[in-house]
C-alpha positions as CSV (number, residue, x, y, z in Angstrom):
1,M,178.4,337.5,29.1
2,N,180.1,340.2,31.2
3,D,181.4,342.1,28.1
4,Q,180.7,345.6,29.3
5,P,183.4,347.8,30.8
6,S,183.8,347.4,34.5
7,P,183.7,350.4,36.8
8,G,187.4,350.8,36.1
9,G,186.7,351.0,32.3
10,L,188.2,347.6,31.3
11,P,186.0,345.7,28.8
12,G,185.8,342.1,29.8
13,L,187.5,342.5,33.2
14,D,185.6,343.4,36.3
15,L,188.3,344.1,38.9
16,D,185.9,343.8,41.8
17,R,184.8,340.3,40.8
18,L,188.3,339.3,40.0
19,R,189.5,340.4,43.4
20,A,186.7,338.5,45.2
21,Y,187.5,335.4,43.2
22,L,191.2,335.6,44.0
23,D,190.6,336.3,47.6
24,A,188.5,333.1,47.8
25,E,190.7,330.8,45.8
26,R,194.2,332.2,46.7
27,P,193.9,333.9,50.1
28,G,196.7,336.4,50.8
29,L,197.8,336.7,47.1
30,I,196.3,340.2,46.7
31,G,197.3,343.1,49.0
32,G,195.7,346.4,48.2
33,P,192.9,347.4,45.8
34,L,193.4,346.1,42.2
35,S,194.1,348.4,39.3
36,G,194.4,347.2,35.7
37,E,195.1,348.0,32.1
38,L,194.4,346.3,28.8
39,V,197.8,345.6,27.2
40,Q,196.6,343.5,24.2
41,G,193.1,343.5,22.9
42,G,191.0,341.6,20.4
43,R,193.3,340.2,17.8
44,S,193.9,337.1,19.9
45,N,192.9,336.7,23.5
46,L,192.5,339.8,25.8
47,T,195.5,340.4,28.0
48,Y,195.4,342.6,31.1
49,L,198.1,343.8,33.5
50,V,196.7,344.0,37.0
51,S,198.4,345.3,40.2
52,D,197.7,345.6,43.9
53,G,200.2,348.4,44.2
54,S,203.2,346.2,45.1
55,S,202.9,343.1,42.8
56,R,201.7,342.6,39.2
57,W,200.1,339.8,37.4
58,V,198.7,339.1,34.0
59,V,195.1,338.0,33.3
60,R,194.1,336.3,30.0
61,R,190.6,335.7,28.7
62,P,189.0,335.1,25.3
63,P,187.9,338.0,23.0
64,L,184.5,339.5,23.5
65,G,181.6,338.2,21.5
66,H,182.2,335.9,18.5
67,V,184.9,333.3,19.5
68,L,186.1,330.6,17.2
69,A,185.8,327.1,18.8
70,T,189.2,325.8,20.1
71,A,191.0,329.0,19.0
72,H,190.9,330.7,22.4
73,D,191.2,327.8,24.9
74,M,192.3,329.1,28.3
75,G,192.5,325.7,29.9
76,R,194.8,324.5,27.1
77,E,197.1,327.5,27.4
78,H,197.3,327.2,31.2
79,R,198.0,323.4,31.1
80,V,200.9,323.7,28.6
81,M,202.6,326.5,30.4
82,T,202.3,324.7,33.7
83,A,203.7,321.5,32.1
84,L,206.7,323.4,30.6
85,A,207.8,325.1,33.8
86,G,211.3,324.0,34.5
87,T,212.2,323.0,31.0
88,R,214.5,324.8,28.6
89,V,211.4,326.6,27.1
90,P,210.9,329.8,29.2
91,V,207.3,330.3,30.3
92,P,205.5,332.5,32.9
93,E,204.5,330.9,36.2
94,T,200.8,330.0,36.2
95,I,198.9,331.2,39.2
96,L,195.3,330.1,38.7
97,L,192.8,328.9,36.1
98,C,189.1,329.8,36.3
99,Q,186.7,327.9,34.1
100,D,183.6,329.5,35.7
101,D,182.0,331.9,33.2
102,S,180.1,333.6,35.9
103,V,183.2,335.4,37.3
104,L,184.3,337.4,34.2
105,G,181.9,336.2,31.6
106,A,184.4,333.7,30.1
107,P,187.2,331.3,31.3
108,F,190.4,333.1,32.3
109,Y,193.7,332.5,34.0
110,V,196.2,334.5,36.0
111,M,200.0,334.2,35.5
112,E,203.1,336.0,36.7
113,Y,204.1,339.2,35.1
114,V,207.4,338.8,33.2
115,P,209.1,342.2,32.6
116,G,210.6,342.8,29.1
117,T,209.8,343.8,25.6
118,V,207.5,342.3,23.1
119,Y,208.9,343.3,19.7
120,R,205.7,343.7,17.6
121,T,206.3,347.1,15.8
122,P,209.0,348.6,13.6
123,Q,209.4,351.4,16.3
124,L,210.6,348.7,18.7
125,T,212.7,346.5,16.3
126,E,214.5,349.6,14.8
127,K,216.2,350.1,18.2
128,L,218.1,346.9,17.6
129,D,221.2,346.9,15.4
130,Q,221.7,344.2,12.8
131,R,223.8,342.0,15.0
132,Q,221.1,342.1,17.7
133,R,218.3,341.4,15.1
134,F,220.2,338.3,13.9
135,E,221.0,337.0,17.4
136,L,217.4,337.4,18.5
137,S,216.2,335.6,15.5
138,W,218.6,332.7,16.2
139,Q,217.3,332.6,19.7
140,L,213.8,332.4,18.5
141,M,214.6,329.4,16.4
142,D,216.7,327.7,19.2
143,V,213.8,328.0,21.7
144,L,211.4,326.5,19.1
145,A,213.8,323.7,18.5
146,D,214.1,323.1,22.2
147,L,210.3,323.0,22.4
148,H,210.1,320.4,19.7
149,S,212.8,318.4,21.4
150,I,210.7,317.8,24.5
151,A,209.0,314.4,24.6
152,P,205.4,315.2,25.5
153,E,205.1,312.4,28.0
154,S,208.1,313.6,29.9
155,V,206.2,316.7,31.0
156,G,202.8,315.1,31.4
157,L,201.5,316.0,28.0
158,G,201.5,312.5,26.6
159,E,197.7,312.4,26.2
160,F,197.4,316.1,25.3
161,G,196.8,315.6,21.6
162,R,196.3,313.0,18.9
163,P,199.2,313.0,16.5
164,A,197.7,310.4,14.2
165,G,195.8,312.2,11.5
166,F,196.9,315.6,12.9
167,L,197.4,317.4,9.6
168,T,194.1,316.2,8.1
169,R,192.2,317.3,11.2
170,Q,194.0,320.7,11.2
171,V,193.0,321.5,7.6
172,S,189.4,320.4,8.4
173,R,189.3,322.3,11.6
174,W,190.5,325.6,10.1
175,S,188.1,325.1,7.2
176,K,185.3,324.9,9.8
177,Q,186.6,328.0,11.6
178,L,186.5,329.8,8.3
179,A,182.8,328.8,7.8
180,A,182.1,330.0,11.4
181,S,183.3,333.5,10.5
182,H,181.7,333.7,7.0
183,S,180.6,337.3,6.2
184,R,181.8,337.7,2.6
185,D,183.3,335.8,-0.4
186,I,187.1,335.6,-0.5
187,E,188.7,334.8,-3.9
188,G,190.7,331.5,-3.8
189,I,190.2,330.6,-0.1
190,D,188.0,327.6,-0.8
191,E,190.4,326.4,-3.5
192,L,193.3,326.7,-1.0
193,A,191.4,324.7,1.6
194,T,190.6,322.0,-1.0
195,R,194.1,321.7,-2.3
196,L,195.5,321.5,1.2
197,A,193.1,318.7,2.1
198,A,194.2,316.9,-1.1
199,T,198.0,317.2,-0.5
200,V,198.4,316.4,3.2
201,P,201.9,314.8,3.6
202,D,202.8,311.9,5.7
203,A,203.9,313.2,9.1
204,P,205.9,310.5,11.0
205,R,207.2,313.1,13.5
206,A,205.2,314.4,16.5
207,G,205.9,316.8,19.2
208,I,204.6,319.7,21.2
209,V,203.2,322.3,18.8
210,H,202.9,325.9,19.9
211,G,200.4,326.8,17.2
212,D,201.2,330.5,16.9
213,Y,204.9,330.9,17.3
214,R,206.4,334.2,16.3
215,L,208.6,337.0,17.6
216,D,205.7,339.1,19.0
217,N,204.6,336.1,21.1
218,V,207.8,336.1,23.2
219,I,209.0,338.5,25.9
220,V,212.6,339.6,25.5
221,G,214.6,340.9,28.5
222,D,216.9,343.9,28.5
223,D,219.8,341.5,27.9
224,L,218.0,340.5,24.7
225,R,217.4,337.0,26.0
226,I,214.0,335.4,25.5
227,R,212.4,335.4,29.0
228,A,209.0,333.9,28.2
229,V,207.0,332.3,25.4
230,L,203.4,333.4,25.4
231,D,200.1,332.7,23.7
232,W,199.8,328.9,24.0
233,E,196.0,328.7,23.4
234,M,196.4,326.7,20.2
235,A,199.1,324.3,21.5
236,T,198.7,320.6,20.9
237,I,200.7,317.4,20.1
238,G,201.2,317.1,16.3
239,D,203.6,317.8,13.5
240,P,206.1,320.4,14.6
241,L,206.7,321.6,11.0
242,T,203.3,323.4,11.2
243,D,205.0,325.9,13.7
244,L,207.7,326.5,11.1
245,G,205.3,327.1,8.2
246,L,203.3,329.5,10.3
247,L,206.4,331.4,11.5
248,A,207.7,331.7,7.9
249,A,204.4,333.0,6.7
250,Y,204.3,335.7,9.4
251,W,208.0,336.5,8.9
252,E,207.7,337.5,5.2
253,G,204.1,337.1,4.2
254,F,203.2,340.7,5.1
255,S,206.3,342.2,3.5
256,G,205.5,345.6,1.8
257,V,201.8,345.4,2.8
258,E,200.4,348.6,4.2
259,P,198.5,349.3,6.3
260,N,199.4,346.2,8.3
261,P,198.6,346.0,12.0
262,I,199.4,342.3,12.3
263,A,203.1,341.5,11.6
264,K,205.4,344.4,11.3
265,G,209.0,345.1,12.1
266,V,210.3,341.6,11.2
267,G,211.7,339.9,8.1
268,P,214.5,340.9,5.8
269,E,212.9,344.3,4.9
270,Y,213.6,345.3,8.5
271,G,217.2,343.9,8.6
272,F,216.3,340.5,10.0
273,P,217.3,337.1,8.5
274,T,215.2,335.6,5.7
275,A,212.7,332.9,6.5
276,R,214.9,330.4,4.7
277,Q,217.8,331.4,7.1
278,L,215.5,330.8,10.1
279,L,214.6,327.4,8.8
280,D,218.2,326.5,8.2
281,R,219.0,327.5,11.8
282,Y,216.3,325.2,13.0
283,A,217.3,322.4,10.7
284,E,220.9,322.6,12.0
285,R,219.8,322.6,15.6
286,R,217.3,319.7,15.2
287,G,218.9,317.7,12.4
288,T,215.6,317.9,10.5
289,D,215.2,317.8,6.8
290,L,213.3,320.9,5.7
291,S,213.9,320.7,2.0
292,D,210.1,320.4,1.3
293,M,208.1,323.0,3.2
294,D,205.5,323.9,0.5
295,F,202.5,322.3,2.3
296,Y,203.5,323.7,5.7
297,L,204.0,327.2,4.3
298,A,200.7,327.1,2.4
299,F,198.9,325.9,5.5
300,G,200.5,328.7,7.5
301,F,199.1,331.3,5.1
302,F,195.7,329.6,5.3
303,K,195.6,329.5,9.1
304,I,196.6,333.2,9.3
305,A,193.9,334.1,6.7
306,V,191.3,332.3,8.8
307,I,192.4,333.9,12.0
308,L,192.3,337.3,10.4
309,E,188.9,336.6,8.9
310,G,187.7,335.8,12.4
311,I,189.1,339.2,13.6
312,H,187.4,340.9,10.7
313,Y,184.1,339.3,11.6
314,R,184.4,340.5,15.2
315,Y,185.3,344.0,13.9
316,I,182.3,344.4,11.7
317,H,180.1,343.2,14.5
318,N,181.6,345.7,17.0
319,Q,183.2,343.0,19.1
320,T,186.9,344.1,19.0
321,V,188.8,346.0,21.6
322,G,191.7,348.2,20.4
323,E,192.8,349.9,17.2
324,G,193.8,349.0,13.6
325,F,191.1,346.4,13.1
326,E,189.6,348.3,10.1
327,H,192.6,347.2,8.1
328,V,192.6,343.5,8.9
329,G,190.0,342.4,6.4
330,A,192.1,343.6,3.5
331,L,195.0,341.4,4.5
332,V,193.1,338.1,4.0
333,A,193.0,337.9,0.1
334,P,196.8,338.5,-0.3
335,L,197.5,335.8,2.2
336,V,195.3,333.3,0.4
337,A,197.1,334.2,-2.9
338,Q,200.5,333.5,-1.3
339,G,199.2,330.2,0.1
340,L,198.1,329.1,-3.4
341,D,201.4,330.2,-4.8
342,A,203.2,328.1,-2.3
343,L,201.3,325.0,-3.5
344,K,201.9,325.7,-7.2
345,E,204.5,322.9,-7.5
346,V,202.5,320.4,-5.4
């Protein structure tokens, strides 16, 4: 794998090799020499901003080293964004997908650069007044409702996933992901997995599932309109309520937890609506009954816990790029406890 810093100092991205590949596959796209910077590293996929001096693009590739199967799928992400172009769900234009590991050491894709702000810290969200925080939250739910309203076959995604048995497979898949990142014992996590597997609800609904939908996975323009939804590598066709359970878990599940490098600046403690208010907004927009979300919320906590355990595994094996990873491992057990609590009535 090409995991060492390139001559420009970017781990996982050799600008010379990228330039040669783009010149061969998209002649004329690149003008001058490429420069680049890492703008998001290691917690999910690696994201780079590259420029030829006049135009800018974004390159995405999986993390370095230990990668959970299916959790960093470049082809999946590229396909969904390409399919959603022109719909009411805003996505960046996709430029090129490369599945050849010999270029950068892993599959990657290139997409357009969308200017705007990703609200992922309290320092950013505190610049919004309360009205703006609520309006942005309603937009977040409206875009998700729009996504779930799209018939998959209408955008060429009819065969993209297998909705039958989706929830059962999801619990099994994330349990396997947990086993793949095992480096320590975590109190309650096996019990949570077992109880989720035993309480899978009937899911007659099916739609396009984002898989990691939250505020810090959208780009917001200066006019506070959502300009692009990002991070589609876990998208599939399945039960849309899993997106809601995950969003609610991120929204309030880290409340009061410090240090917390994962989900800060959102939720009622920062002047945003409650998770229940977000769900009510979605229910009103979609006409969906959300009176029983216990399983979906618990599964959201379980999924986040597994993702963070994967990040912790990469951190202790020196395979992360960026800062704050030393705190991630301590977040897993509290999330598991909240997941078990959400299932207490089930």
